[in-house]
C-alpha positions in Angstrom: 0.3 0.1 -0.3 1.5 3.3 -1.3 2.3 6.2 1.5 -0.9 8.4 0.4 -3.0 5.6 1.1 -1.7 4.6 4.0 -1.7 8.3 5.7 -5.1 8.5 4.5 -6.1 5.1 6.4 -3.8 6.7 9.5 -6.3 10.3 9.8 -9.4 7.7 9.1 -8.5 5.8 12.8 -8.3 9.2 13.8 -11.6 10.0 12.9 -12.8 6.6 14.6 -11.1 8.4 17.7 -12.7 11.6 17.4 -16.0 10.3 16.7 -15.2 8.4 20.1 -13.9 11.5 21.8 -17.0 13.3 20.7 -20.0 10.7 22.2 -17.5 10.3 25.5 -18.0 14.6 25.5 -21.8 13.9 24.7 -22.3 11.6 27.9 -19.8 13.3 30.3 -21.8 16.7 29.7 -25.3 14.9 30.2 -24.0 13.0 33.2 -22.0 15.5 34.8 -22.6 18.6 34.1 -26.6 18.1 33.7 -26.3 19.7 29.7 -27.8 16.9 27.1 -26.1 18.8 23.8 -26.1 17.3 20.3 -22.3 17.0 18.9 -22.0 20.8 17.8 -22.5 22.0 21.0 -20.4 19.5 22.8 -17.5 20.4 20.5 -18.2 24.1 21.1 -17.2 22.9 24.8 -13.5 22.3 23.6 -13.6 25.4 21.6 -11.3 27.5 24.1 -7.7 26.9 25.5 -5.7 23.8 24.4 -9.3 22.2 23.4 -8.7 23.8 20.1 -5.5 21.7 19.2 -7.6 18.7 20.1 -10.6 20.2 17.6 -7.9 20.5 14.8 -7.0 16.8 14.8 -10.5 15.7 15.0 -11.5 18.2 12.2 -8.9 16.1 10.1 -10.1 13.0 11.7 -13.5 13.6 11.1 -12.7 15.1 7.1 -11.0 11.1 6.5 -13.5 9.5 8.3 -16.5 11.0 6.3 -14.6 10.8 3.0 -13.8 7.1 3.7 -17.5 6.7 4.7 -18.2 7.6 1.1 -16.1 6.1 -1.0 -17.1 2.6 0.9 -20.3 3.5 0.0 -19.7 4.1 -3.8 -17.1 1.5 -3.9 -17.9 -1.3 -1.5 -13.9 -1.6 0.1 -15.6 -3.6 2.8 -17.6 -6.2 0.1 -20.9 -5.9 1.7 -22.4 -6.4 -1.9 -25.1 -5.5 -4.1 -28.3 -6.9 -2.2 -30.8 -4.4 -1.4 -30.0 -4.9 2.4 -26.5 -4.4 1.9 -27.7 -1.2 -0.1 -29.2 0.1 2.6 -26.4 -0.2 5.0 -24.1 1.8 2.2 -26.4 4.7 2.1 -26.6 4.7 5.6 -23.0 4.6 5.5 -22.9 7.5 3.0 -25.3 9.5 5.3 -22.7 9.1 8.0 -19.8 9.8 5.8 -22.0 13.7 5.1 -22.7 13.9 9.0 -18.8 13.5 10.0 -17.8 15.8 7.0 -19.9 18.7 8.5 -18.4 17.9 11.9 -15.2 18.6 10.5 -16.4 21.7 9.3 -17.9 22.2 12.7 -15.0 21.3 14.6 -12.0 23.2 12.1 -14.5 26.6 12.6 -14.0 26.2 16.1 -10.3 25.3 16.1 -10.0 28.8 14.6 -12.4 30.6 16.5 -14.8 31.0 14.2 -18.3 30.2 15.2 -19.9 28.6 18.5 -21.1 25.5 16.9 -24.9 26.6 16.3 -27.5 24.5 17.0 -26.2 21.6 15.6 -28.4 18.8 15.1 -31.4 19.9 16.9 -31.6 23.1 14.6 -31.2 21.2 11.6 -33.9 18.7 12.6 -36.2 21.8 13.0 -35.4 23.5 10.1 -35.9 20.5 8.0 -39.4 19.4 9.7 -40.3 23.4 8.9 -39.5 22.6 5.4 -41.1 19.7 5.1 -44.0 21.2 6.8 -44.5 23.7 4.2 -44.8 21.1 1.5 -48.0 19.5 0.5 -48.4 16.6 1.9 -45.1 17.4 4.1 -46.6 15.6 7.7 -46.5 12.1 6.2 -43.1 13.2 4.7 -42.2 13.7 8.1 -43.6 10.5 9.0 -42.0 8.2 6.9 -39.0 10.0 8.3 -39.9 9.0 11.8 -40.3 5.2 9.9 -36.6 5.5 8.7 -35.3 6.6 12.2 -37.5 4.1 14.0 -36.2 1.0 11.6 -32.3 2.5 12.2 -32.9 2.3 16.0 -34.2 -1.3 15.4 -31.1 -1.7 12.9 -28.7 -0.6 16.0 -30.3 -3.0 18.6 -29.7 -5.8 16.2 -26.5 -5.1 15.6 -26.0 -5.6 19.2 -27.7 -8.7 20.0 -26.3 -10.0 16.7 -22.7 -8.8 18.0 -22.5 -8.0 13.9 -20.1 -4.8 15.4 -17.3 -7.5 15.5 -17.4 -8.5 12.2 -14.9 -5.4 11.3 -12.8 -6.0 13.7 -9.5 -8.0 14.5 -10.0 -11.6 15.5 -7.6 -11.7 18.4 -9.7 -8.9 20.0 -13.2 -10.5 19.4 -14.1 -12.3 22.4 -12.7 -9.7 25.1 -14.9 -8.7 27.4 -14.7 -5.1 27.3 -14.9 -4.7 23.5 -18.5 -6.8 23.9 -19.6 -4.8 27.0 -18.7 -1.2 24.9 -19.9 -2.4 21.5 -23.2 -4.5 23.0 -24.0 -1.3 25.1 -23.2 1.6 22.9 -25.3 0.6 19.9 -28.0 -0.4 22.0 -27.5 3.0 24.0 -27.4 4.7 20.0 -31.0 2.4 19.4 -32.5 4.1 22.1 -31.6 7.8 20.5 -32.7 6.9 17.0 -36.3 5.2 18.5 -36.6 8.9 20.5 -35.7 11.1 17.8 -38.1 9.2 15.8 -40.6 9.6 18.2 -40.0 13.6 18.4 -40.2 13.7 14.8 -43.8 11.6 14.5 -45.2 14.3 17.1 -43.9 16.8 14.9 -45.6 15.4 11.9 -48.8 14.4 13.8 -48.9 18.0 15.5 -47.7 19.6 12.6 -45.3 21.6 14.9 -41.7 21.5 13.6 -40.5 22.6 16.9 -41.0 18.7 18.4 -38.6 17.7 15.7 -35.2 17.2 17.5 -31.3 16.0 17.4 -29.5 13.9 19.8 -29.9 16.5 22.3 -33.4 16.5 22.1 -33.8 12.7 22.4 -31.3 13.2 25.5 -33.6 15.9 27.2 -37.1 14.0 26.3 -36.3 11.0 28.1 -37.0 10.5 31.6 -34.4 11.7 34.4 -32.8 7.8 34.8 -33.4 6.8 31.3 -31.5 10.1 30.3 -28.4 9.2 32.7 -28.7 5.4 31.6 -28.8 6.2 27.8 -26.1 8.7 28.1 -23.6 6.0 29.8 -24.6 4.0 26.9 -23.5 6.7 24.8 -19.8 6.5 26.6 -19.9 2.9 26.2 -20.5 3.7 22.5 -17.5 6.3 22.5 -15.2 3.8 24.1 -16.1 1.5 21.3 -15.4 3.9 18.9 -11.9 4.2 20.3 -11.5 0.3 20.3 -12.0 0.4 16.6 -9.6 3.7 16.2 -6.9 0.8 17.5 -8.6 -3.0 16.1 -11.1 -2.4 13.3 -9.4 -3.5 9.8 -9.9 -0.7 7.1 -9.2 -2.6 3.7 -7.3 -1.1 1.2 -9.0 2.0 -0.3 -8.7 1.5 -3.8 -11.1 0.8 -6.4 -12.0 -2.8 -6.8 -11.2 -4.8 -9.8 -14.9 -5.2 -11.0 -15.3 -1.5 -11.1 -12.0 -0.4 -12.7 -12.7 -2.3 -15.5 -16.0 -0.5 -15.9 -13.9 3.0 -15.7 -13.6 4.5 -19.3 -10.1 4.0 -20.5 -9.7 1.0 -19.0 
């Protein structure tokens, strides 16, 4: 593997680590500070002093991670296949890539002292719901979105139950108890967040009120106090699992697969 590809994969691993730090920060703010925030505002917490150096590294990592997700969705580096279920997973990966490119932009702005993190996913969810409600049949669009989020929640929980998160880790760590605990607890917590966000979007659609839609922070705040603490603890486990992935995940060579090379012009 050439030096540029190896460098790209190194920054992708930094992206996994940055993702872990972000989730750990969200969990810490919710449990210790009593502030349920989304990713953008959590990153804003680091936007002063030495935290800016960390944000700069996280911005580079988020960018590499986002590009890797988008490239994997298009070229199927991890050889998932072209069945419709696998295509749905790849589409989800593309969505994750776009989200992390947005996080890279947010982290970069904070690192240079420009902007305060904004409203993050909360504002975006409300703005998206408002735009949808302004269209004919907009409430139906929101209900479909809620169903998609609920399906995503089920996918997260199924991933925990079936331990599918182990598939891309090195074989020598797949049976470690701390890997299983971080992965299972983390993905169940993510499922709870997706399910709660689906409920908020459902209410926005049925009540025709865009303000009821929300992102990560809103989903945490919508939970009862004890459940919020438990889910925040689960998100901390997911952050720990992202750190595990940063070191132990198997990252395929990010090159165009041979079957696609044959289809490209000039080949």
